[in-house]
PAKE-275262 format. One record per residue: y, z negated, x of N, C-alpha, C, CB in turn; residue in one letter; residue number from 1. Coordinates in steps of 0.2 Angstrom, whole numbers, plus 2048, in hexadecimal, padded with zeros to 3 digits. Atoms other than C-alpha are relative to their C-alpha. Glycine has a CB too. Layout:
! PAKE-275262
+--------+-----+-------+---------+------+--------+--------+-----+-------+---------+------+--------+------+-----+
| nnorth | nup | neast | canorth | caup | caeast | cnorth | cup | ceast | cbnorth | cbup | cbeast | rest |  nr |
+--------+-----+-------+---------+------+--------+--------+-----+-------+---------+------+--------+------+-----+
|      Y |   Z |     X |       Y |    Z |      X |      Y |   Z |     X |       Y |    Z |      X |    A | NUM |
...
+--------+-----+-------+---------+------+--------+--------+-----+-------+---------+------+--------+------+-----+
END
This chain:
! PAKE-275262
+--------+-----+-------+---------+------+--------+--------+-----+-------+---------+------+--------+------+-----+
| nnorth | nup | neast | canorth | caup | caeast | cnorth | cup | ceast | cbnorth | cbup | cbeast | rest |  nr |
+--------+-----+-------+---------+------+--------+--------+-----+-------+---------+------+--------+------+-----+
|    800 | 7F7 |   802 |     BF0 |  B00 |    E46 |    802 | 7FE |   7F7 |     7F5 |  805 |    801 |    M |   1 |
|    7FE | 800 |   806 |     BF7 |  B01 |    E35 |    800 | 806 |   7FB |     805 |  7FE |    800 |    E |   2 |
|    802 | 7F7 |   805 |     BF3 |  B0D |    E25 |    805 | 7FF |   7FC |     7F8 |  802 |    7FB |    F |   3 |
|    7FC | 7FE |   806 |     BFC |  B14 |    E18 |    7FC | 807 |   7FC |     809 |  801 |    804 |    V |   4 |
|    805 | 7FC |   807 |     BF6 |  B1E |    E09 |    803 | 806 |   801 |     802 |  7FC |    7F7 |    T |   5 |
|    7FE | 7FA |   801 |     BF9 |  B30 |    E04 |    807 | 7FE |   7FB |     7F9 |  805 |    7FE |    I |   6 |
|    7FB | 803 |   805 |     C02 |  B26 |    DF6 |    808 | 7FF |   801 |     7FD |  7F9 |    7FE |    R |   7 |
|    7FD | 802 |   7FB |     C0C |  B1D |    DFF |    807 | 804 |   805 |     7FB |  7FF |    804 |    D |   8 |
|    7FB | 7FA |   7FE |     C13 |  B2B |    E09 |    805 | 806 |   7FC |     7FC |  804 |    804 |    L |   9 |
|    7FF | 7FB |   804 |     C15 |  B36 |    DF8 |    807 | 7FD |   7FE |     7FA |  801 |    7FB |    R |  10 |
|    7FB | 803 |   802 |     C20 |  B28 |    DF1 |    805 | 7FE |   804 |     7FF |  7FD |    7FC |    L |  11 |
|    7F9 | 804 |   7FC |     C29 |  B1E |    DFE |    800 | 801 |   805 |     802 |  7F8 |    800 |    K |  12 |
|    7FF | 7FE |   7FC |     C2B |  B2B |    E0B |    806 | 7FE |   806 |     801 |  804 |    7FD |    P |  13 |
|    7FA | 807 |   7FD |     C39 |  B1E |    E12 |    7FD | 7FE |   805 |     802 |  7FA |    7FB |    G |  14 |
|    803 | 804 |   7FD |     C31 |  B11 |    E15 |    7FC | 801 |   807 |     7FC |  7FD |    7FB |    D |  15 |
|    80A | 7FD |   7FD |     C20 |  B1A |    E1C |    803 | 802 |   809 |     7FB |  80C |    7FA |    V |  16 |
|    7FA | 800 |   7F9 |     C2F |  B22 |    E2A |    801 | 7FB |   803 |     807 |  804 |    7FF |    W |  17 |
|    7FC | 808 |   7FE |     C36 |  B0F |    E2D |    7FA | 7FE |   805 |     7FF |  7F9 |    7F8 |    G |  18 |
|    805 | 804 |   800 |     C25 |  B09 |    E2F |    7FC | 807 |   807 |     7FC |  7FE |    7F6 |    R |  19 |
|    803 | 7FF |   7FB |     C20 |  B17 |    E3B |    806 | 7FF |   807 |     7FD |  808 |    7FF |    L |  20 |
|    7FC | 801 |   7FB |     C2E |  B16 |    E47 |    7FF | 7FA |   801 |     807 |  802 |    7FF |    R |  21 |
|    800 | 807 |   7FE |     C2B |  B03 |    E48 |    7F7 | 802 |   805 |     800 |  7F8 |    7F8 |    Q |  22 |
|    807 | 7FF |   7FE |     C16 |  B07 |    E4C |    7FF | 807 |   804 |     7FC |  7FE |    7F9 |    Q |  23 |
|    803 | 7F8 |   7FC |     C16 |  B19 |    E53 |    7FA | 805 |   7FF |     7FE |  7FF |    808 |    R |  24 |
|    805 | 7FD |   805 |     C07 |  B1D |    E49 |    7FE | 7FB |   7FC |     7FB |  803 |    804 |    E |  25 |
|    801 | 802 |   808 |     C01 |  B1B |    E38 |    7F6 | 803 |   7FF |     807 |  807 |    7F9 |    L |  26 |
|    806 | 7FB |   802 |     BF0 |  B1F |    E33 |    802 | 800 |   7F9 |     7F9 |  7FE |    800 |    I |  27 |
|    800 | 7FE |   807 |     BEE |  B28 |    E23 |    7FB | 801 |   7FA |     800 |  805 |    802 |    L |  28 |
|    809 | 802 |   802 |     BE1 |  B23 |    E16 |    803 | 804 |   7F9 |     7FB |  7F5 |    801 |    T |  29 |
|    7FF | 7FF |   806 |     BDE |  B2B |    E05 |    7F8 | 7FD |   7FC |     801 |  808 |    800 |    S |  30 |
|    805 | 805 |   804 |     BD3 |  B20 |    DF8 |    7F9 | 7FD |   807 |     7FA |  808 |    7F8 |    N |  31 |
|    804 | 803 |   7FC |     BD0 |  B15 |    E06 |    7FD | 803 |   808 |     7FB |  800 |    7FC |    G |  32 |
|    804 | 7FE |   7FA |     BCB |  B21 |    E13 |    804 | 803 |   805 |     7FA |  805 |    7FE |    R |  33 |
|    7F9 | 7FE |   7FB |     BD4 |  B26 |    E24 |    7FF | 808 |   801 |     801 |  7FD |    80A |    P |  34 |
|    7FF | 7FA |   801 |     BD8 |  B39 |    E23 |    803 | 802 |   804 |     803 |  802 |    7FA |    V |  35 |
|    7FC | 7FD |   7FA |     BE6 |  B3A |    E2F |    805 | 7FB |   805 |     805 |  806 |    7FD |    A |  36 |
|    7FB | 807 |   7FD |     BF0 |  B31 |    E3E |    808 | 805 |   7FF |     7FD |  7FE |    80B |    V |  37 |
|    7FB | 7FC |   7FE |     C03 |  B34 |    E3D |    803 | 7FD |   806 |     804 |  800 |    7FB |    I |  38 |
|    7FE | 804 |   7FB |     C0B |  B32 |    E4E |    807 | 803 |   7FF |     7FB |  800 |    807 |    V |  39 |
|    7FC | 7FC |   7FE |     C1C |  B32 |    E51 |    804 | 802 |   807 |     803 |  7FD |    7FD |    G |  40 |
|    7FF | 7FD |   7FA |     C24 |  B3C |    E5C |    809 | 802 |   803 |     7FB |  808 |    7FE |    V |  41 |
|    7F9 | 800 |   800 |     C35 |  B3D |    E66 |    800 | 809 |   800 |     804 |  7FB |    808 |    E |  42 |
|    7FF | 7F9 |   800 |     C3D |  B4F |    E66 |    7FD | 804 |   804 |     806 |  802 |    800 |    E |  43 |
|    802 | 7FD |   7FB |     C3A |  B52 |    E79 |    7F9 | 800 |   802 |     804 |  7FD |    805 |    G |  44 |
|    809 | 802 |   800 |     C28 |  B4C |    E77 |    7FC | 800 |   7FD |     7FE |  7FA |    801 |    D |  45 |
|    805 | 7FB |   805 |     C20 |  B57 |    E6A |    7FD | 803 |   804 |     802 |  805 |    7FB |    L |  46 |
|    804 | 7FD |   7FC |     C17 |  B61 |    E76 |    7FD | 7FD |   802 |     802 |  802 |    803 |    E |  47 |
|    802 | 805 |   7FC |     C12 |  B54 |    E81 |    7FB | 7FB |   7FC |     806 |  7FB |    804 |    E |  48 |
|    802 | 805 |   805 |     C0C |  B4A |    E72 |    7F8 | 804 |   7FB |     808 |  7FF |    7FA |    T |  49 |
|    806 | 7FB |   804 |     C04 |  B59 |    E6C |    7F9 | 7FF |   804 |     802 |  809 |    801 |    V |  50 |
|    808 | 7FD |   7F6 |     BF9 |  B5E |    E7C |    7FC | 7FA |   800 |     805 |  801 |    80A |    A |  51 |
|    804 | 808 |   7FE |     BF2 |  B48 |    E7F |    7FE | 802 |   7F7 |     807 |  7F7 |    802 |    A |  52 |
|    804 | 800 |   806 |     BEF |  B4A |    E6C |    7F8 | 804 |   800 |     805 |  803 |    7FA |    L |  53 |
|    807 | 7FD |   7FF |     BE3 |  B58 |    E6E |    7FB | 800 |   807 |     803 |  807 |    7FF |    R |  54 |
|    806 | 801 |   7F9 |     BDC |  B53 |    E80 |    7FB | 7FB |   7FB |     804 |  7F9 |    80A |    R |  55 |
|    803 | 808 |   804 |     BD7 |  B41 |    E73 |    7FC | 805 |   7FB |     806 |  7FA |    7FC |    A |  56 |
|    804 | 7FD |   806 |     BCF |  B4E |    E68 |    7F9 | 801 |   803 |     803 |  808 |    7FC |    R |  57 |
|    805 | 7FB |   7FB |     BC5 |  B57 |    E73 |    7FE | 7FA |   804 |     803 |  806 |    805 |    V |  58 |
|    803 | 804 |   7FD |     BC0 |  B48 |    E7D |    7FB | 7FB |   7FB |     806 |  7FC |    803 |    Q |  59 |
|    803 | 804 |   805 |     BBB |  B3E |    E6C |    7FA | 806 |   7FE |     804 |  7FD |    7FA |    A |  60 |
|    806 | 7FA |   801 |     BAF |  B50 |    E6A |    7FC | 7FE |   805 |     802 |  809 |    801 |    A |  61 |
|    805 | 801 |   7FC |     BA7 |  B4F |    E79 |    7FD | 7F9 |   800 |     802 |  802 |    807 |    V |  62 |
|    802 | 806 |   7FF |     BA5 |  B3B |    E79 |    7F8 | 800 |   7F9 |     807 |  7FB |    7FE |    A |  63 |
|    804 | 800 |   805 |     B9C |  B3F |    E67 |    7F9 | 806 |   801 |     804 |  802 |    7FA |    R |  64 |
|    808 | 7FE |   7FE |     B90 |  B4D |    E6E |    7FC | 7FD |   803 |     7FF |  803 |    803 |    L |  65 |
|    802 | 803 |   7FB |     B8C |  B43 |    E7C |    7FB | 7FA |   7FE |     806 |  7FD |    804 |    R |  66 |
|    802 | 804 |   805 |     B88 |  B36 |    E6F |    7FA | 802 |   7FB |     804 |  7FE |    7FD |    R |  67 |
|    804 | 7FC |   803 |     B7E |  B42 |    E66 |    7F8 | 802 |   803 |     804 |  804 |    7FF |    A |  68 |
|    806 | 7FE |   7FC |     B73 |  B48 |    E74 |    7FD | 7FB |   804 |     802 |  804 |    803 |    A |  69 |
|    801 | 804 |   801 |     B70 |  B38 |    E7A |    7FA | 7FB |   7FB |     805 |  800 |    7FF |    A |  70 |
|    804 | 805 |   807 |     B69 |  B32 |    E68 |    7F9 | 807 |   7FE |     808 |  7FE |    7F7 |    A |  71 |
|    805 | 7FB |   801 |     B5E |  B43 |    E68 |    7FC | 802 |   805 |     802 |  804 |    7FC |    N |  72 |
|    806 | 801 |   7FA |     B58 |  B42 |    E79 |    804 | 805 |   804 |     7F6 |  803 |    7FE |    G |  73 |
|    7FE | 7F9 |   7FD |     B60 |  B52 |    E7F |    805 | 800 |   805 |     803 |  805 |    7FC |    T |  74 |
|    7FD | 802 |   7FA |     B6B |  B48 |    E8C |    7FD | 801 |   806 |     803 |  7F9 |    801 |    S |  75 |
|    804 | 800 |   7FC |     B5B |  B49 |    E96 |    7FC | 807 |   803 |     7FD |  7FA |    7FF |    K |  76 |
|    802 | 7FA |   7FD |     B5A |  B5C |    E97 |    802 | 803 |   807 |     802 |  804 |    7FB |    A |  77 |
|    7FF | 7FD |   7FA |     B59 |  B64 |    EA8 |    806 | 808 |   801 |     7F8 |  801 |    803 |    S |  78 |
|    7FD | 7FC |   800 |     B64 |  B72 |    EAD |    7FD | 808 |   7FF |     803 |  7FE |    805 |    A |  79 |
|    805 | 7FC |   802 |     B56 |  B7F |    EAB |    800 | 800 |   7F8 |     7FA |  7FF |    804 |    A |  80 |
|    802 | 801 |   806 |     B52 |  B7A |    E9B |    808 | 800 |   7FA |     7FC |  7F9 |    801 |    E |  81 |
|    7F9 | 7FF |   805 |     B66 |  B7A |    E94 |    7FF | 808 |   801 |     80A |  7FB |    804 |    I |  82 |
|    801 | 7F8 |   800 |     B66 |  B8C |    E9C |    7FC | 804 |   7FD |     7FE |  802 |    804 |    E |  83 |
|    806 | 7FB |   804 |     B56 |  B92 |    E92 |    804 | 800 |   7FB |     7F8 |  7FE |    7FD |    A |  84 |
|    7FE | 803 |   806 |     B5D |  B88 |    E82 |    807 | 805 |   7FE |     802 |  7F8 |    802 |    E |  85 |
|    7FA | 7FB |   800 |     B6E |  B94 |    E83 |    800 | 807 |   800 |     803 |  7FE |    806 |    I |  86 |
|    802 | 7F7 |   7FE |     B66 |  BA5 |    E89 |    7FE | 800 |   7F9 |     7F9 |  802 |    807 |    A |  87 |
|    804 | 7FF |   805 |     B5C |  BA2 |    E7A |    806 | 802 |   7F9 |     7FA |  7F8 |    7FF |    Q |  88 |
|    7FB | 800 |   805 |     B6A |  B9E |    E6D |    804 | 807 |   800 |     805 |  7FB |    802 |    T |  89 |
|    7FB | 7F8 |   7FF |     B74 |  BAE |    E75 |    7FA | 803 |   7FD |     804 |  804 |    80A |    R |  90 |
|    804 | 7FB |   803 |     B64 |  BB8 |    E70 |    801 | 800 |   7F9 |     7FA |  800 |    801 |    R |  91 |
|    801 | 801 |   807 |     B64 |  BB3 |    E60 |    805 | 801 |   7FC |     7FD |  7F9 |    7FE |    E |  92 |
|    7FB | 7FD |   802 |     B75 |  BB7 |    E5B |    802 | 806 |   801 |     803 |  7FF |    801 |    R |  93 |
|    7FE | 7F6 |   801 |     B75 |  BC8 |    E60 |    7FB | 802 |   7FE |     801 |  806 |    808 |    R |  94 |
|    806 | 7FA |   804 |     B66 |  BCC |    E58 |    803 | 7FE |   7F9 |     7F6 |  7FE |    800 |    A |  95 |
|    800 | 804 |   809 |     B6D |  BC1 |    E46 |    805 | 807 |   801 |     804 |  7F5 |    7FD |    A |  96 |
|    7FC | 7FC |   803 |     B7B |  BD0 |    E43 |    7FB | 806 |   7FF |     806 |  802 |    804 |    P |  97 |
|    808 | 7FA |   803 |     B6B |  BDF |    E45 |    7FC | 7FC |   7FA |     7F9 |  801 |    808 |    A |  98 |
|    804 | 803 |   807 |     B63 |  BD4 |    E38 |    802 | 801 |   7FB |     7FF |  7F9 |    7FF |    A |  99 |
|    7FB | 801 |   808 |     B6F |  BD4 |    E2B |    803 | 807 |   7FF |     808 |  7F9 |    801 |    T | 100 |
|    7FA | 7F8 |   801 |     B78 |  BE5 |    E2C |    7FB | 804 |   7FD |     803 |  806 |    808 |    A | 101 |
|    804 | 7FD |   805 |     B68 |  BEC |    E23 |    801 | 7FE |   7F7 |     7F9 |  7FE |    801 |    G | 102 |
|    800 | 806 |   806 |     B6C |  BDF |    E15 |    805 | 804 |   7FB |     804 |  7F7 |    802 |    E | 103 |
+--------+-----+-------+---------+------+--------+--------+-----+-------+---------+------+--------+------+-----+
END
């Protein structure tokens, strides 16, 4: 995994594109922190590459949700408890616009 700064991208774009051709992906950083992944694509593979990146983002989000559920104990909730929580949230959402309409 190779890193490139926003400053390098701005000041030396040719060098960055050369590195991207070699590495196929670079991590873009700002103030030493990762902010983006630059992924090289071939013209004919653009749609497939974007779809794969979206799938990867969804999988990462699901993994984060599972870790959070395990950490706070909600991963052990029964189907009935989950349905009750969903129903309660829906009731609260339906009631919220009515409560704020008079303000």
